[in-house]
C-alpha positions as CSV (number, residue, x, y, z in Angstrom):
1,M,35.6,17.3,-15.1
2,K,38.0,14.3,-15.8
3,R,37.0,11.0,-15.2
4,V,39.2,8.8,-12.9
5,H,39.7,5.6,-13.5
6,Y,40.0,2.9,-10.9
7,K,41.4,-0.7,-10.8
8,S,38.8,-3.3,-9.6
9,E,40.7,-4.1,-6.6
10,D,40.7,-0.3,-5.7
11,V,36.7,-0.2,-6.3
12,V,36.2,-3.2,-3.7
13,A,38.8,-2.2,-1.4
14,R,37.2,1.6,-1.4
15,G,33.8,0.1,-1.0
16,K,34.5,-2.2,2.0
17,E,36.2,0.4,3.7
18,I,33.4,3.0,3.2
19,Y,30.4,0.3,4.1
20,K,32.6,-0.7,7.4
21,Q,33.4,2.7,8.6
22,Q,30.1,4.7,7.4
23,I,27.3,2.2,6.7
24,Q,27.3,-1.0,8.5
25,D,26.1,0.1,11.8
26,K,23.2,1.9,10.5
27,V,21.8,-0.9,7.8
28,E,22.8,-4.4,9.9
29,P,21.1,-6.5,11.2
30,V,17.5,-4.5,10.2
31,H,18.2,-5.0,6.1
32,N,20.5,-8.2,6.4
33,G,19.6,-10.1,2.9
34,K,19.0,-6.9,1.1
35,F,21.2,-5.5,-1.7
36,L,23.5,-2.4,-1.3
37,S,25.2,0.0,-3.7
38,V,27.8,2.7,-2.6
39,D,29.2,5.3,-4.7
40,I,33.1,5.6,-3.8
41,E,33.7,9.0,-4.7
42,T,30.6,10.3,-2.3
43,G,29.5,7.9,-0.1
44,D,26.2,8.0,-1.4
45,Y,24.3,4.5,-1.0
46,E,21.0,3.0,-1.7
47,I,19.3,-0.2,-0.9
48,G,17.3,-2.6,-2.5
49,T,15.5,-5.9,-2.7
50,D,17.2,-7.3,-5.9
51,D,21.0,-6.6,-7.0
52,L,20.4,-3.9,-9.9
53,S,17.8,-1.4,-8.5
54,P,20.0,0.1,-5.7
55,S,23.0,0.7,-8.6
56,M,20.1,2.3,-11.1
57,Q,19.2,4.8,-8.2
58,L,22.7,5.8,-7.8
59,L,23.2,6.5,-11.7
60,A,19.8,8.3,-11.8
61,K,21.4,10.8,-9.3
62,R,25.0,10.9,-10.3
63,P,25.4,9.2,-13.7
64,D,29.1,8.9,-13.2
65,A,29.3,7.1,-10.2
66,V,31.7,4.3,-9.1
67,I,29.8,1.7,-7.6
68,Y,30.3,-1.2,-5.4
69,S,27.6,-3.4,-4.4
70,L,27.1,-5.8,-1.8
71,R,24.7,-7.8,-0.2
72,I,23.8,-7.0,3.3
73,G,24.9,-9.1,6.3
74,F,26.6,-11.7,3.9
75,R,30.2,-12.1,2.6
76,A,29.0,-12.9,-0.8
77,A,26.1,-11.1,-2.9
78,H,25.4,-14.3,-4.6
79,R,25.8,-18.1,-3.6
80,M,26.8,-20.7,-6.6
81,G,26.7,-24.0,-6.0
82,F,24.5,-27.3,-5.7
83,Q,23.6,-30.0,-3.1
84,Y,23.1,-33.5,-3.7
C-alpha cells in the first residue's frame, strides 16, 4: 500500500481534532501532565510519562504510523524560557 505524505499542519490539525473529539474526555484530568501520542490514521493512542515512549509504543504496533503528540492538559508539550 502506498504511504500518504502529510503536510505538518495537516498532521497537527488532524491530531488535535482526534484528541478533542475522541480522547480528551477519557484522559483529562486524570492523566494531566503525561504525554500522549495518537496515530492520525487509526486513532490509536498511547500515554506515557515521557515524550518519547508513547510514540515508540505506537510505532511498535504500526511502523508506518503518522503520529501527533501532546502533553495532556497543557497547551504545549514543553516549556522554554527562564526567570530572573
